[in-house]
C-alpha positions in Angstrom: 18.8 14.2 15.8 19.4 15.2 12.2 16.6 14.7 9.7 17.3 12.9 6.5 16.4 14.5 3.3 14.3 12.6 0.8 16.1 11.3 -2.2 14.4 10.7 -5.5 14.9 6.9 -5.1 13.5 6.8 -1.5 10.4 4.6 -1.0 7.8 6.0 1.3 6.5 4.1 4.4 3.0 4.0 2.7 4.5 2.3 -0.4 6.4 -0.2 1.7 3.3 -1.1 3.6 1.3 -1.5 0.3 4.1 -3.8 -1.0 3.6 -6.0 2.0 -0.2 -6.1 1.6 -0.4 -6.8 -2.1 2.7 -7.5 -4.2 0.6 -8.1 -7.3 -0.8 -4.6 -7.2 2.7 -3.1 -6.9 3.8 -5.0 -10.0 0.6 -4.1 -11.9 1.0 -0.4 -11.0 4.6 -0.5 -12.0 3.8 -2.0 -15.4 0.6 -0.1 -16.2 0.7 2.9 -14.0 -1.5 3.8 -11.1 -5.1 4.2 -12.0 -7.4 5.4 -9.2 -11.0 4.2 -9.3 -13.9 6.6 -9.9 -14.6 6.4 -6.2 -11.0 7.2 -5.2 -11.0 10.2 -7.6 -14.3 11.4 -6.2 -13.0 11.0 -2.6 -9.9 12.9 -3.6 -11.9 15.8 -5.0 -14.2 15.9 -1.9 -11.1 15.9 0.3 -9.4 18.7 -1.6 -12.6 20.7 -1.7 -13.1 20.3 2.1 -9.5 21.2 2.7 -9.8 24.4 0.7 -13.0 25.3 2.5 -11.5 24.6 5.9 -8.5 26.7 5.0 -10.5 29.6 3.7 -13.0 29.6 6.6 -10.1 29.4 9.1 -8.4 32.4 7.6 -11.6 34.5 7.1 -12.9 33.5 10.6 -9.6 34.7 12.2 -9.8 37.9 10.2 -13.4 38.5 11.2 -13.2 37.6 14.9 -9.5 38.1 15.6 -8.0 36.2 18.5 -7.6 38.7 21.3 -4.4 38.0 23.2 -3.7 39.5 26.5 -0.4 41.3 25.6 -1.9 42.8 22.5 -5.1 43.7 24.4 -3.2 45.4 27.2 -0.1 46.8 25.5 -1.3 47.1 21.9 1.3 46.4 19.2 4.0 48.1 21.4 7.5 46.9 22.3 6.2 44.8 25.2 4.1 42.7 22.9 7.0 42.3 20.5 9.3 41.1 23.3 6.7 38.6 24.5 6.3 37.3 20.9 10.1 36.8 20.5 10.2 35.1 23.9 7.4 32.8 22.8 9.1 32.0 19.5 12.6 31.6 20.8 12.1 30.0 24.2 8.7 28.4 24.4 7.9 27.1 21.0 11.0 24.8 20.7 10.1 22.8 23.7 7.1 20.5 24.4 6.4 22.1 27.7 6.6 25.5 26.1 4.1 24.5 23.4 1.7 23.3 26.1 2.1 26.6 27.9 1.4 28.4 24.6 -1.7 26.3 24.0 -3.0 27.0 27.6 -2.4 30.7 27.0 -4.3 30.6 23.8 -7.2 29.0 25.5 -7.2 31.3 28.5 -6.4 34.6 26.8 -9.8 35.3 25.1 -11.6 34.9 28.4 -9.2 37.3 30.1 -9.6 39.9 27.3 -13.4 39.6 27.4 -13.3 40.1 31.2 -11.2 43.3 30.9 -13.6 44.5 28.2 -16.6 43.8 30.5 -14.9 45.1 33.7 -12.5 47.9 32.7 -11.3 48.3 36.3 -9.5 44.9 36.0 -7.3 46.2 33.1 -4.6 47.8 35.4 -4.4 44.6 37.4 -3.8 42.6 34.2 -1.3 45.1 33.0 0.5 44.9 36.4 0.5 41.1 36.2 2.0 41.2 32.6 4.9 43.6 33.4 7.0 41.1 35.3 6.6 38.7 32.4 7.8 41.3 30.0 10.7 42.2 32.3 11.7 38.5 32.6 11.4 38.0 28.8 13.5 41.1 28.1 16.3 39.8 30.4 16.4 36.4 28.8 16.4 37.8 25.3 19.1 40.4 26.3 21.2 37.6 27.8 20.8 35.6 24.6 21.9 38.5 22.5 25.0 39.0 24.7 25.9 35.3 24.5 25.6 35.4 20.7 27.9 38.4 20.4 30.6 36.8 22.6 30.5 33.5 20.6 
């Protein structure tokens, strides 16, 4: 389904619902301009401040802690990790089931990484379990590259 682009004359769903609630307010705002109350302006400032804080904490927290994902933990930033990232982006992310799988992986991965840190003897088993996934992803991506060349 194609998405429509907004035109400058388009009316938002919020504006339509507001028109249904209070026609007089719409006419007043059209004639005199929209004037938020002191409370609304204060709420807007609080919301913007909270958003900036959330954004900065999220970025700084990720930089400090770093999410440890299994592929990066096991293979480093090598070609295997790059293949798995491309597979994630091209095959999993576009579908709902794929996004759920990604979310489950993001929840599980830090525990697996901590376990391999705590018990290093488990690392070869995790690496061995990841190799077939890398092989499968490489084959799918290679098949996709061939199909694009033949198109």
